[in-house]
C-alpha positions in Angstrom: 51.6 41.5 174.8 54.0 43.9 173.1 54.5 47.5 174.9 52.8 48.9 171.9 49.6 46.8 172.7 49.6 48.4 176.2 50.7 51.7 175.4 47.9 54.1 174.9 50.5 56.6 173.1 51.0 53.9 170.5 47.7 52.9 169.7 44.3 54.7 168.5 42.5 55.8 171.4 39.3 57.7 172.3 38.7 60.1 175.3 36.2 59.7 177.8 34.1 62.3 179.5 36.8 62.0 182.5 39.5 62.8 180.1 41.4 59.6 180.4 42.4 58.0 177.2 40.7 54.6 176.1 42.1 52.1 173.8 40.1 52.5 170.6 38.0 49.3 169.2 37.8 48.4 165.6 34.9 46.4 164.4 37.7 43.9 163.3 38.5 43.5 166.9 34.9 43.6 168.0 34.3 40.4 166.0 37.4 38.8 167.5 35.8 39.6 170.7 32.6 37.5 169.8 34.8 34.7 168.0 36.7 33.8 170.7 33.8 33.6 173.1 34.8 37.0 175.1 31.4 38.6 174.1 28.3 36.3 173.4 24.4 37.3 172.8 24.3 37.9 176.3 26.6 40.6 176.3 24.6 43.6 175.0 27.0 46.3 173.6 27.3 48.4 170.8 30.4 49.7 169.0 30.3 53.4 168.4 33.1 55.9 167.7 35.7 53.4 168.6 34.1 52.2 172.2 32.3 49.5 173.3 29.0 50.8 175.0 26.8 48.7 177.3 23.4 48.5 176.3 20.8 49.2 179.2 18.6 46.2 180.0 15.3 45.9 178.3 12.2 46.1 180.6 8.9 44.7 180.3 7.5 47.9 178.9 10.2 48.3 176.5 9.1 44.7 175.4 5.5 45.2 175.1 5.9 48.5 172.9 8.1 46.9 170.6 6.1 43.6 170.0 3.0 46.1 169.4 4.8 48.2 166.7 6.6 45.2 165.2 3.0 43.7 164.7 1.9 46.7 163.5 4.6 47.1 160.7 4.4 43.5 159.6 0.4 44.1 159.1 1.1 47.5 157.5 4.0 47.5 155.4 4.4 47.4 151.7 4.8 43.6 150.8 8.6 44.0 149.5 9.8 46.0 152.4 12.3 44.2 154.9 11.7 44.7 158.6 14.3 43.7 161.2 14.4 43.4 164.9 17.4 44.2 166.9 19.8 43.3 164.2 23.6 43.3 164.5 23.8 46.3 162.0 27.6 47.1 160.8 27.3 50.1 158.6 30.2 50.9 156.9 32.5 48.6 158.8 33.7 50.8 161.9 30.1 50.8 163.9 27.9 48.2 165.3 24.5 48.8 166.6 21.3 46.8 167.5 18.1 49.2 166.7 14.9 47.9 168.1 13.3 47.9 164.4 15.1 48.7 161.2 12.9 49.2 157.9 14.9 48.5 154.9 14.4 48.4 151.1 13.8 44.9 149.7 17.6 42.7 149.5 18.9 44.6 152.0 20.7 42.6 154.3 20.2 43.3 158.3 23.9 43.1 159.0 25.0 45.6 156.3 22.1 47.7 155.1 23.6 50.9 153.7 22.2 53.8 156.1 21.4 56.1 153.2 19.3 53.6 151.8 17.6 52.4 155.2 14.0 53.4 155.1 13.1 53.8 158.9 15.3 53.2 162.3 13.1 53.0 165.4 14.3 53.0 169.2 12.2 52.2 172.0 13.5 53.5 175.2 13.0 53.9 179.0 16.0 54.1 180.8 18.3 54.7 177.3 16.2 57.4 176.1 19.1 60.1 176.8 21.3 57.4 175.0 19.1 57.2 172.1 18.3 60.8 171.7 22.0 61.9 172.3 24.8 59.5 171.2 22.7 57.3 168.9 20.9 59.9 167.2 24.2 61.7 166.6 25.7 58.3 165.1 22.7 57.4 162.7 22.7 61.4 161.7 26.6 61.2 160.8 25.9 57.9 158.9 23.0 59.4 156.8 19.9 57.6 158.4 17.2 59.9 156.8 14.1 58.9 159.2 14.8 58.0 163.0 12.3 57.7 165.4 12.7 57.4 169.2 9.6 56.2 171.1 9.3 57.1 174.9 7.9 53.5 176.3 6.2 55.2 179.1 4.7 58.1 177.5 4.4 57.0 174.1 5.9 60.3 172.9 7.8 60.1 169.6 11.2 62.2 168.8 11.1 62.4 164.9 14.6 62.8 163.6 15.2 64.0 159.8 17.4 65.8 157.7 20.8 64.2 158.9 24.1 66.1 159.0 27.5 65.6 160.7 26.5 67.7 163.4 22.9 66.0 164.1 19.6 66.0 162.7 18.2 69.5 161.6 14.6 68.6 162.3 13.4 66.8 165.8 9.8 67.6 166.2 7.9 65.7 168.9 4.7 63.7 168.1 2.0 63.1 171.1 0.8 59.6 171.1 -2.5 60.9 169.5 -0.9 62.4 166.6 -0.2 60.6 163.5 3.3 60.0 162.2 3.9 59.2 158.6 7.2 57.5 157.7 9.4 59.9 155.5 10.3 57.2 153.1 7.2 55.1 153.1 4.4 57.8 152.9 1.7 55.2 153.1 2.7 53.9 156.4 1.1 56.4 159.1 0.2 55.4 162.8 -0.8 56.9 166.0 0.8 55.2 168.9 -2.8 55.8 171.0 -4.3 53.3 168.6 -1.9 50.4 169.1 -2.8 47.7 171.7 -0.1 47.1 174.6 -1.8 44.3 176.4 
């Protein structure tokens, strides 16, 4: 390995919260880690802002809520709409994320759907709530995702993010489980989480 490969002054870096430089990862380098078997399906990581970020382990409550919501979406969505669960989404080539649910227009591929055309992104969170409301929300907003929901798996409260911009979402109202939420880009798709079965 050459000196420039190990010297952070010679390679693109990011700066972590503690102020120390870190090597900046590209999607191409990330894909190489997968191809070489260094990362596999059990290594749950996302690539955001040039950093590999470990994802929180999924608890039982997360999976129960995700399953109930996925079943509801399949039963109520317009027939031509695509629903993907935890796709390896690579929007614009330098980000890799695995949203819990991604609702896309007809023909959109789960790996490369245009964020500006995606109809709805949903994250279900318990231990990852701060991450999904912070880093993930900022990332999706910069990408141009127009309707992003974060569901608190424990309380079933939903933070609805709309009007994306480079500095974050302008609208972030909170909906209680008894309140009806309507998808911004699918006006016929409305639900109350309190009506779903979680057993």
